[in-house]
N, C-alpha and C positions, 0 to 999 in steps of 0.2 A: 429819742426816748422810746422805750418799749413798755407797753402796758398789759396788765393781765385782764383789764376790762375797760370798755369805753361806754360812757353814758351820753345819750343823745337828747337834745332838744328836738322838737318835731317840726313846727312851722318854720320855713326858711332854712332848715337843715336837712330834713329827710324828704319833705314834700312841700309843694305850693298848692294849697287848697283855696286860695283867695276867691276865685270865680265861683266856686260851689258854695263857699261860706256866704258870699254875697247873695246868691240865689236863695239860699235857705233863709237868710235874715229878711230879705224882701218878703218872702212868704209869711214868715212869723210876724213881722211888723205890720202887715196889712190889717191885722185884727185890732189895732190900737188907734183910735181916732186922734189921740194926742200926738201921734207921729205920722200923720197922713202926709206931711210935707218933708219928712225926713228922707235924705238921700244918702246912702252909704256908697262911697267911692272906694276903689282899690287903694288910693293914697290914704284915706282915712283908716281903712282897715289895716294897712301895713304899719301905720303909725302907732297902733295899739297892740298888734300881735305880739305875743310873748309875755303880756301882762296878765295877772289873774283876772278872771272874768268879772269880779265885782269892780275892779279899777276900770276895766273897759267900759262897763255901764256908766260909771261916774263921768268918764271922759266923753262918751258919745251922747249921753242923755242927761246933761247937768241940770236941765230945767224941770225934769220930772220929780214928782214927790217920791219918797223912798219906797212906799208901798207899791206904787205903779212901776217904778224902776225894777223892783224885785220881780213882779209879774212879767214884765218885758224880758228880763234876763232869763227867767225860767223857760219862757216860751221859745226864745231864740236858741237856747241850749238844746231843748227837746227837738226842735225842728232841724237844727244843724246836725245833730247826731244821727237822726233818721236819714237825712239827705246824704250825708257823707258815707254812711254805712253802705248805701246803695251806689253812689256815684264816685266816691273817693276823691282823689286830687291828682295833681301832676307830680310824678316822682322825678327827682333830680336825675340827670343822666348817669347811668352806670350804677345806680343804687342797688338793684337786685344782685348784680354780679359782685359788687363790693361786699354786701352782707353775706353772700355765700362764702367768700374767702375769709372774711373776718370771723364769722361764727365757727369756722373750723379750727380757729386758733385761740380765740378769746371769748369771754362772755360779754354779751351786749345788753344794754338797758335803755329805756326811754323815761325821761322825767320832763313833764310838760305842765304849763300853767293853765291848761285847759280844764274844762268842766269834767265831772264824772262821766266816764264812757268816751271821752274824746280820743285818747290814744287808741282805744279799741276800734274806732272807725277806720283808722289807718291800717291796723293790723287785719281787720275783717275784709275791707274792700280790696286790699292788695295782697292778701294771703301772706302776711309777714310774721304770723305768730311763731313760726319755726325758728326764727332767728333770735328771738329776744327771751332772756331768762326771767326778767322782771320789769314791771312798769309802775309809774306812779303819776297820777293826775292831781293837780291842785284841788280839784273839786272833791276828791276823796277825803281830804282832811283839812283843807283850806289853810295851810301853812306855807311860808315862803319857799320859793324854789330851792334856795340853798339848804334849808332844813330837809326838804324832801330828797335832795341829792345825798345828804348825810344819812338819811333813813334808809335809802336803798343800799348804800355802801355797808351800813351796819347790818342790815337784814340779810345780806348775801356775803358777809365776811370778806369784803374786798379790801386788799391791801394797797394796791397800786393802780390808780385809775385816772382818767381825764374826762372832762365834759366837753362835748362838742356842740357849739351853738353859734348864733349869728347876731346877738344883740348885747348891748352893754349890761342889760339885766342878767343875761346868761353868764357874762364874765364876772359880775358881782356875786352871782350864786355860786360859781365854782370857787371863787376866793373865799367866800363864807364857809364853804364845805371843806377847804383846805386841799383842793386838788388842782391839777393843771387845767388850763382852759385852752381849747383849740378853736380858733375863730374860723367859722365858715364864711368867708368873704363874699361868697355868691348869694348870700341870703338877703334879708330885709334890712339889717341894721348896720350901724358903724360902731366899732370898738376901738378904744384908745390903746389899751394895754392887753396883751395876751401872751401866752407862752409859745404858741405855734399858730400858724395860719395855713388854711387850705383854700385852694381856688376851685376845687370840685370835690365831690364826696369821695371819689376813688383815692384821693390823696391820703386819706386816713390809713391806707394800707401800709404806709411807711412806718406806722407806729406799732406794728405787730412783729 
């Protein structure tokens, strides 16, 4: 299948920022006495990556009152954005070379469930702006990922596209948006049904 555009998830698809997100959250959470005994492990973070930030807060901090949870979430997002803007994450092997080739042929987009400014940390820290036509963070409008995929498709008049992601939530979002789903099997999640599967990011080149 050939596409005129590809829309990408970020975490587990284009980069792995786990270690630096944990570093940022440790710093952010240090200011809350309620969470002095809380430990954020890579396994715990991987289990929630790809979910909207408010759902992540509900899962990780279920014991907190809503007003405290909101303050914790806002602080974590603020510190995380600052930290990732400076330090970035780990790019999957071959990403830059793949984006070079893809962007010569088709339009590229990112749709993420991250907070406002999250995709920008990837673009800023790794000089990736030149490859992408448009982006959409969950934090910008707080609607489900499938709706944001549709929003980007409509905003850019895309007729034939696929979404590339690594979780069941990504697969569900692509289905809701009515486009093909390409499963990035090297990422964080497991997916039962998909249209195509890739074992490395460079494998998407076969779709152009």
